[in-house]
C-alpha positions in Angstrom: 18.4 -13.1 -33.0 15.8 -11.6 -35.3 17.2 -10.9 -38.8 15.8 -9.0 -41.8 17.2 -8.6 -45.4 18.9 -5.3 -46.4 19.7 -3.9 -49.8 23.1 -4.7 -51.3 25.9 -2.3 -50.4 23.5 -0.3 -48.2 22.0 -0.1 -44.7 18.3 0.3 -45.9 16.1 -2.7 -45.2 14.8 -4.5 -48.3 11.4 -5.0 -46.7 8.9 -3.3 -44.5 10.6 -4.4 -41.3 8.7 -2.6 -38.5 6.2 -5.5 -38.0 9.1 -7.8 -37.1 9.8 -5.8 -34.0 6.8 -7.6 -32.5 6.9 -11.0 -34.1 9.3 -13.6 -35.6 9.2 -14.0 -39.4 7.4 -17.2 -40.4 9.3 -20.0 -42.1 7.7 -19.1 -45.4 8.8 -15.5 -45.1 12.3 -16.5 -44.3 12.3 -18.9 -47.3 11.0 -16.1 -49.6 13.7 -13.7 -48.4 16.4 -16.3 -49.1 15.0 -16.6 -52.6 14.4 -13.0 -53.4 17.1 -11.3 -51.3 20.0 -13.8 -51.1 23.0 -13.0 -49.0 25.3 -12.1 -50.8 24.7 -9.8 -52.5 22.0 -8.6 -50.1 23.0 -7.6 -46.6 21.4 -8.7 -43.3 20.5 -6.7 -40.2 19.7 -7.8 -36.6 16.7 -6.0 -35.0 17.9 -4.6 -31.7 16.3 -4.3 -28.3 13.2 -6.4 -27.4 13.1 -8.0 -30.8 16.3 -9.9 -30.4 17.1 -9.3 -26.7 20.3 -7.6 -27.8 21.5 -4.0 -27.7 24.4 -2.8 -29.8 26.9 -0.1 -28.7 27.8 1.5 -32.0 31.2 3.1 -31.8 32.8 4.9 -34.8 36.6 5.2 -35.1 36.6 8.6 -33.3 34.3 7.2 -30.5 37.0 5.1 -28.9 38.5 8.3 -27.5 35.2 9.0 -25.8 35.3 5.6 -24.1 38.7 6.2 -22.5 38.5 5.6 -18.8 35.2 3.6 -19.2 34.8 -0.2 -18.9 33.1 -2.2 -21.6 33.0 -5.8 -20.5 34.3 -8.3 -23.1 31.5 -9.5 -25.3 30.7 -10.4 -28.9 32.3 -7.6 -30.9 32.0 -6.9 -34.7 34.4 -4.7 -36.7 32.5 -2.5 -39.1 33.5 -1.5 -42.7 34.2 2.1 -41.6 36.7 1.0 -38.9 34.2 1.3 -36.0 32.9 -1.3 -33.6 29.6 -2.9 -32.7 29.6 -4.3 -29.1 26.7 -6.7 -28.4 25.1 -6.7 -25.0 21.9 -8.1 -23.5 19.0 -5.7 -23.9 19.1 -3.2 -21.0 15.6 -1.8 -21.2 16.4 1.3 -23.3 13.7 2.5 -25.7 15.4 3.4 -29.0 18.5 4.8 -30.6 20.3 6.9 -28.0 23.3 9.2 -28.7 25.6 8.4 -25.7 28.9 10.2 -26.2 30.7 11.7 -29.2 31.0 8.9 -31.8 29.0 6.5 -29.5 25.4 5.4 -29.9 23.3 2.7 -28.2 21.0 0.8 -30.7 18.0 -0.6 -28.9 14.2 -0.8 -29.7 13.0 0.3 -33.2 16.5 0.2 -34.6 18.7 -2.4 -36.3 22.4 -3.1 -36.9 24.0 -4.7 -39.9 25.7 -8.1 -39.1 28.3 -10.3 -40.8 28.7 -11.1 -43.6 27.1 -7.8 -44.8 29.3 -5.7 -47.0 29.6 -1.9 -47.5 31.9 -0.6 -50.3 33.6 -3.9 -50.6 34.5 -4.3 -46.9 32.6 -6.8 -44.8 31.4 -6.7 -41.2 33.6 -9.1 -39.4 33.5 -10.8 -35.9 36.5 -9.5 -34.0 35.7 -11.0 -30.6 33.7 -14.3 -30.6 32.5 -14.3 -26.9 29.1 -14.9 -25.2 26.9 -11.8 -25.0 27.0 -10.3 -21.5 24.7 -7.8 -19.7 24.7 -4.1 -20.8 27.1 -2.2 -18.5 25.3 -0.4 -15.7 27.0 2.9 -16.5 25.5 2.7 -20.1 22.0 2.1 -18.7 22.3 5.1 -16.4 23.7 7.3 -19.1 21.1 6.2 -21.6 18.4 7.3 -19.1 19.8 10.8 -19.2 19.8 11.1 -23.0 17.0 12.1 -25.3 15.6 9.2 -27.4 15.3 9.9 -31.1 16.6 9.4 -34.6 20.3 9.5 -35.2 21.7 12.8 -36.2 25.3 12.7 -37.3 25.8 16.4 -38.1 29.5 17.3 -38.7 31.1 19.4 -36.0 31.3 23.2 -36.6 35.0 22.8 -37.3 34.3 20.5 -40.2 31.7 22.8 -41.7 34.3 25.6 -41.7 36.9 23.3 -43.3 34.5 22.3 -46.1 34.3 25.9 -47.2 38.0 25.7 -48.4 41.3 26.7 -46.7 44.4 28.6 -47.4 47.5 27.1 -49.1 49.3 26.2 -45.9 46.4 24.2 -44.5 45.4 22.2 -47.6 47.3 18.9 -47.0 46.5 18.7 -43.3 42.8 19.5 -43.8 42.6 17.1 -46.8 43.9 14.3 -44.5 41.4 15.1 -41.8 38.5 15.2 -44.3 39.4 11.9 -45.9 39.6 10.2 -42.5 36.2 11.7 -41.5 34.5 10.6 -44.7 35.9 7.1 -44.6 34.8 6.8 -41.0 31.3 7.6 -42.2 31.2 4.7 -44.6 32.3 6.2 -47.9 34.5 4.3 -50.3 37.8 5.7 -51.7 36.4 6.7 -55.1 33.5 8.5 -53.4 35.9 10.3 -51.1 38.1 11.3 -54.0 35.3 12.8 -56.0 34.1 14.8 -52.9 37.7 16.0 -52.2 38.1 17.2 -55.8 35.0 19.3 -55.4 36.2 20.6 -52.0 39.6 21.4 -53.4 38.1 23.8 -55.9 37.2 26.0 -52.9 40.7 26.2 -51.6 42.8 29.3 -52.0 44.4 28.2 -54.4 43.4 24.6 -55.2 46.1 22.0 -54.8 47.1 19.7 -57.7 44.6 16.9 -58.2 47.4 14.4 -58.0 48.0 15.4 -54.4 44.3 14.9 -53.6 44.5 11.4 -55.1 47.7 10.7 -53.1 46.1 11.8 -49.9 43.1 9.6 -50.4 45.2 6.6 -51.2 47.5 7.2 -48.2 44.7 7.5 -45.6 42.8 4.6 -47.1 45.9 2.4 -46.9 46.4 3.4 -43.2 42.7 2.6 -42.4 43.0 -0.9 -43.9 46.2 -1.5 -42.0 44.5 -0.5 -38.7 41.5 -2.8 -39.5 43.8 -5.8 -40.0 45.6 -5.1 -36.8 42.3 -4.6 -34.9 41.0 -8.0 -36.1 43.6 -9.6 -33.8 41.3 -8.6 -30.9 40.0 -5.6 -29.0 40.1 -4.7 -25.4 38.4 -1.6 -24.0 
């Protein structure tokens, strides 16, 4: 596994990492990283694809619905801070980061994935299934071949764009709950979500009391943490 340092509470590499797609870091480089970028507080990332011989199927919390009816062989699995999953498989020959299905991406060459014990917004990446890494499923290899290779683009669906413009009184609480869940799934912390929801609330017709905004954020966050704890007991797809 080829690993590079990443900035604290972030997903951006702390070094120019592209060269390490093609070579291992030297012992001196690793020693310097340990001195200058200790973990913690700095995070760590595994280079995917040829660099480590490992591809990662990156599934956000909504992506599990996209995988219904598909088979993901049991393998090393990491629970992410946003409530999603990283499934580790042997490199399947794909070229880069490939959007597979809604909420599902394949991380391969020229990409990396944060690994335990990295932390985002106070929540750590955690190993949920400690099993040997198995080959990439054939259906993923075939699907990847049909997808355009390129940088990740996580644009909100049109429905969310509409909701962000504000809603009528009867929709406010339901939409607030959806927005909080969506923002948490994309890696934001409770206070960041609250500040964004306060700004969104001003566009509503009329705005809801800020105490209700706070209550919504706390309720959804609590549910998210409960689901994470339950999921750590194991995952089967």
